[in-house]
C-alpha positions as CSV (number, residue, x, y, z in Angstrom):
1,M,-16.2,31.1,16.3
2,T,-17.4,34.1,18.1
3,P,-18.7,35.3,21.4
4,V,-22.2,36.7,21.2
5,V,-22.3,40.5,20.9
6,T,-25.5,41.9,22.2
7,I,-26.5,45.4,21.1
8,S,-29.4,47.0,22.9
9,G,-32.0,49.3,21.4
10,R,-33.7,51.3,24.1
11,R,-37.0,49.7,25.2
12,S,-37.2,47.7,22.0
13,G,-35.3,44.6,23.1
14,R,-31.9,43.2,22.2
15,L,-30.1,42.1,19.1
16,S,-27.6,39.2,19.4
17,V,-25.1,38.6,16.7
18,A,-22.9,35.5,16.3
19,G,-20.3,35.1,13.6
20,L,-17.3,33.3,12.4
21,I,-14.5,33.9,9.9
22,A,-14.3,31.0,7.5
23,M,-11.0,30.2,5.8
24,R,-10.1,27.6,3.2
25,P,-6.8,27.3,1.4
26,G,-7.1,28.7,-2.1
27,S,-10.4,30.5,-1.4
28,R,-11.2,34.0,-0.2
29,T,-11.8,34.5,3.5
30,R,-15.5,34.7,4.4
31,L,-17.5,36.2,7.2
32,C,-20.6,34.2,8.2
33,H,-23.1,35.5,10.7
34,R,-26.4,35.0,12.3
35,L,-28.6,37.7,13.9
36,R,-31.4,37.1,16.4
37,G,-33.7,39.7,17.9
38,H,-35.0,39.4,21.4
39,P,-38.1,41.4,22.1
40,A,-38.2,43.4,25.4
41,G,-40.0,41.8,28.3
42,K,-39.4,39.6,31.3
43,G,-39.2,35.9,31.0
44,T,-37.8,35.8,27.5
45,R,-34.3,34.6,26.6
46,R,-32.0,37.6,25.9
47,S,-29.1,35.8,24.3
48,M,-28.3,33.1,21.7
49,G,-28.5,29.5,22.8
50,E,-26.8,26.3,21.6
51,R,-29.3,25.8,18.8
52,D,-28.6,29.2,17.4
53,F,-24.8,28.5,17.3
54,I,-25.2,25.1,15.9
55,A,-27.5,26.5,13.2
56,L,-24.8,28.9,12.2
57,I,-22.2,26.1,12.0
58,D,-24.6,23.9,10.0
59,G,-25.2,26.7,7.6
60,V,-21.4,27.2,7.1
61,H,-21.0,23.5,6.6
62,Q,-23.7,23.7,3.8
63,L,-21.8,26.6,2.3
64,V,-18.3,25.2,2.3
65,R,-19.3,21.5,1.8
66,A,-16.2,20.3,3.7
67,P,-15.2,19.3,7.2
68,I,-14.9,22.2,9.6
69,V,-12.2,22.8,12.2
70,L,-13.7,25.3,14.6
71,V,-11.6,27.4,17.0
72,W,-13.9,28.6,19.7
73,D,-13.8,30.8,22.8
74,R,-15.1,29.6,26.1
75,L,-18.5,31.2,26.2
76,N,-20.7,29.2,28.5
77,T,-23.0,28.1,25.6
78,H,-20.0,27.0,23.6
79,V,-18.8,24.6,26.3
80,S,-22.1,23.4,27.8
81,R,-23.0,19.7,27.9
82,R,-25.8,20.3,25.4
83,M,-23.3,21.9,22.9
84,R,-20.9,19.0,23.4
85,D,-23.7,16.6,22.5
86,L,-24.6,18.7,19.4
87,V,-21.0,18.8,18.3
88,A,-20.6,15.0,18.8
89,E,-23.5,14.4,16.4
90,R,-21.5,16.1,13.6
91,E,-18.7,13.8,12.3
92,W,-17.5,16.6,10.1
93,L,-16.9,19.1,13.0
94,T,-13.8,19.3,15.1
95,V,-13.7,21.9,17.9
96,F,-10.6,23.4,19.6
97,L,-11.0,25.8,22.5
98,L,-9.0,29.0,22.9
99,P,-7.4,29.6,26.3
100,A,-9.7,31.3,28.8
101,Y,-9.7,35.1,28.8
102,S,-7.9,35.4,25.5
103,P,-10.0,37.7,23.3
104,D,-6.8,38.9,21.6
105,L,-6.5,35.4,20.0
106,N,-10.1,35.5,18.6
107,P,-10.2,37.4,15.2
108,V,-13.9,37.8,15.4
109,E,-13.4,40.1,18.4
110,W,-11.9,42.5,15.8
111,V,-15.0,42.2,13.7
112,W,-17.2,43.2,16.6
113,A,-14.9,46.1,17.4
114,H,-15.0,47.3,13.8
115,V,-18.9,47.0,13.6
116,K,-19.4,48.7,16.9
117,R,-17.1,51.6,15.9
118,S,-19.2,52.1,12.7
119,L,-22.3,52.3,14.8
120,A,-21.0,54.8,17.4
121,N,-23.1,57.9,17.8
122,L,-26.0,56.5,15.9
123,A,-29.4,56.7,17.5
124,V,-32.0,54.1,16.4
125,M,-35.6,54.2,17.5
126,A,-36.5,50.5,17.0
127,L,-34.9,47.1,17.0
128,D,-35.6,46.5,13.3
129,Q,-33.6,49.7,12.5
130,L,-30.7,48.5,14.5
131,E,-30.9,45.1,12.9
132,A,-30.8,46.7,9.4
133,L,-27.7,48.7,10.3
134,V,-25.9,45.8,11.8
135,R,-26.7,43.6,8.7
136,N,-25.5,46.4,6.5
137,R,-22.1,46.7,8.3
138,L,-21.6,42.9,8.3
139,K,-22.5,42.6,4.6
140,R,-19.9,45.3,3.9
141,L,-17.3,43.2,5.7
142,Q,-18.2,40.1,3.8
143,Y,-16.9,41.8,0.6
144,R,-13.6,42.8,2.2
145,P,-11.6,39.6,2.6
146,H,-8.4,41.5,3.0
147,T,-9.9,43.2,6.1
148,L,-10.9,39.8,7.5
149,D,-7.4,38.5,6.8
150,G,-6.1,41.6,8.7
151,F,-8.3,40.7,11.7
152,I,-6.7,37.2,11.6
153,A,-3.2,38.6,11.3
154,G,-3.9,40.9,14.2
155,T,-4.1,37.9,16.5
156,G,-0.4,37.1,15.8
157,L,-1.3,33.5,15.2
158,T,0.0,31.7,12.2
159,L,-2.3,29.5,10.2
160,D,0.3,27.5,8.3
161,T,-0.2,23.9,7.4
162,P,2.0,21.7,9.7
163,A,4.9,20.1,8.0
164,S,5.0,16.3,7.7
165,P,7.5,14.6,10.1
């Protein structure tokens, strides 16, 4: 899974993006994501919450129609009691946590770096413009499974099926 990436548009709020790279043996690698705009103003939540993350996971489950093994970083909303309760309600979901402070082991960090690089030196005037640009960049990546595979390979982790004893 992913950390939340928050991209700010001046005076127009924030855009949070959460995503995951879905892999299934024999199928192409997929990028699944969820965007959420946060209007400017005090007293409003400016990041994604547990319900946003679980909605993304539920959506992926509907897409793949199979049990999910989720490897997650230790973002506070990923490890909260509320999230543990939401995960426990889903028999088809197994969660493993990455070691603390190990973004180099999270392939989605490469996705965010790639998207941010593509947005460098762009000036947007409104949150909806920023959202359209981010959606465009993420959609492009969805059609590049080899790039997503490269992000996974960049972690140095192997994803081999364990051999039987």
